[in-house]
N, C-alpha and C positions, 0 to 999 in steps of 0.2 A: 456553562460559560465556554465561548469559542476561543481556542488558543490562538495566540499571535504567531502566524507562520511567516512573518516578514523575513526573518533571518534563518529560516529552515534550510538545511542542506539536503536537497533532494537527490535520491539515488535511483538510477534507472538500470535495469538488468541489461547485461550484454546480449541477452537472447531476444531483445526487442526487435521489431521490424519497422520499416518505414510507415506501416499502417497505424502504428501507435503502440503504446505500452502504458503501464502504470508506473508511477514513481512513488517512492517511500521516503519519509523523513522521520528520523528518530528524534523525538522532542525531549526537552528537559523534563525530568520527573518520570520518564519511562513510557509516556504515551507514544503512539506511532500514527503518523498521518499518511494517507494514501490518496493519490490524485491521478486523474487522466492526463497523460502527457500531451494529448492532442488539444486539450482545452484547459489549460492551467488556471484560467480565470474562474472556473467553477469551484464551488466549495469542496474542500478535501474532506474525506471521511477520517475521523479520528477515533482510534481504538486505545483502550487502556492496556496495560501490560498483560493482564490475564486473557483478555479478548484476543490480542495479537498472538499470544502463545498458543491458545486453542486453535486459531486459524492455521498457524504454521504446522501444528501437529496434524491437522486434517489434511493439509497439502502433502506432507511427508508420507502419510498413510494412504494416499491416493483417493481420498474421499471426494475430491473435486475434479477428478479426471473426466474428460469428455467420454460419453458413452460410446461403445463400439457400434459401428453401423452394421 
C-alpha cells in the first residue's frame, strides 16, 4: 500500500546545492519517505524504520562514501 504523502513535512539538508538534493519526511507509524527535490512529482521511496536505521548506520560508517580517485 502506498502511503498518503499529501500532508508530509519534507526536510531538506542545509548542505544541499542549487543542483538539487533529496528531501526526507518522517511519516506516522515510523516510516520514512525520500524524494528528489528537483522532481517532487516523482514517486517517493518509502522505508520502514528498520530499513532507514540500517541505511543511516551505513552512512555513519562511511559505507556509501564516494571512492577515492
